[in-house]
Residue, then its C-alpha position, 0 to 999 in steps of 0.5 A: m575418474r573411472r577412465a583414469l583408474s582404468s588407464l592407471f590399472a592397465l599401465v600397472v598390469a603392463g608394467c608387471a609384464f615388462g622385464f629385461a632380457g639378456g645379460g649374463l650367461p646362457r641359462e645352461i651355464r650353471t657351473v664353472a671351473v677356474p684353473s690357476f692362471l698362467n703367470d708370465t711375470a716375476d711375481p709368483t703371488l699373482t697366480l693365487l691372487v688373480t685366480q682366487a679373485v676371479k673364482q670368487a667373482v664368478e661364483s658370487r656375482l654370476g651365481l655359478r657353482a664351482a666344479t672341476e674342469e671336466q664337469a663344469d659348464a664353463v671354464v675361465h682361462g687366464r694368463i697374467l702377461r705383465y705386472d709393473p708394480d711401481q709406476p710413478l704418477a705424482f711428484q713433489g719437488n723441493p728446490a735446490a739449496a745452495g750447493t745441493a741438487a733439487q729433490v723430487n719425491v714421488t707422492r703417488r704410484q700405480v701398479e699395472m697388470t696386463i691379463n688375457i682372460e676368456v670364459v669358454e662354454q665346455k660343450t661347444g668350445r664357444v667363447l662366451w667372453d674374451g678379454k685380450n690384453l686387458v690392462v688393469p691399473g691400481q693407484y697407491d701411496p708410496g710403500r703400499e703396493s698391496d693396496g694398488k694390487k687390490k685395486a687392480l684386482d677389483l677392476l679386473v673383476k669388475r671388467l670381467i663381470d661387466g663383460v660377461h653381462s654385456n655379451w648376452 
């Protein structure tokens, strides 16, 4: 019995010393700047939406403090390359009645954004994470494009955070 308790105690103590290393940004990265994303699309609202989503994510999910670009330990640069707001995904057909043409209704749509994004360490210029030609879709019901935009932004943020965590 004593031997079993000793073994159990040794395992518990050893387990307390165990921890995960890596993930996230280097310790010296405490502040971040997120300048407005460049926007090559016809939708001017994307600049603010994407910039705000990324800024909020790196501050809250990575625990970084906002700073000016000149004072930040890291800077997130980005460019919105493409935005396609109306990709049909699912259809429903109505057969043609006598003398009329068949009709097809789109029942599900998708937005799709393509974005370049990188996180750069200010002091060294080292790229901490790079997401080139990142494609983020967001499905929505017809007439609810804003829902699709939000889903695409949520996916962008998830990929950014996952990418930063997996790099280190």
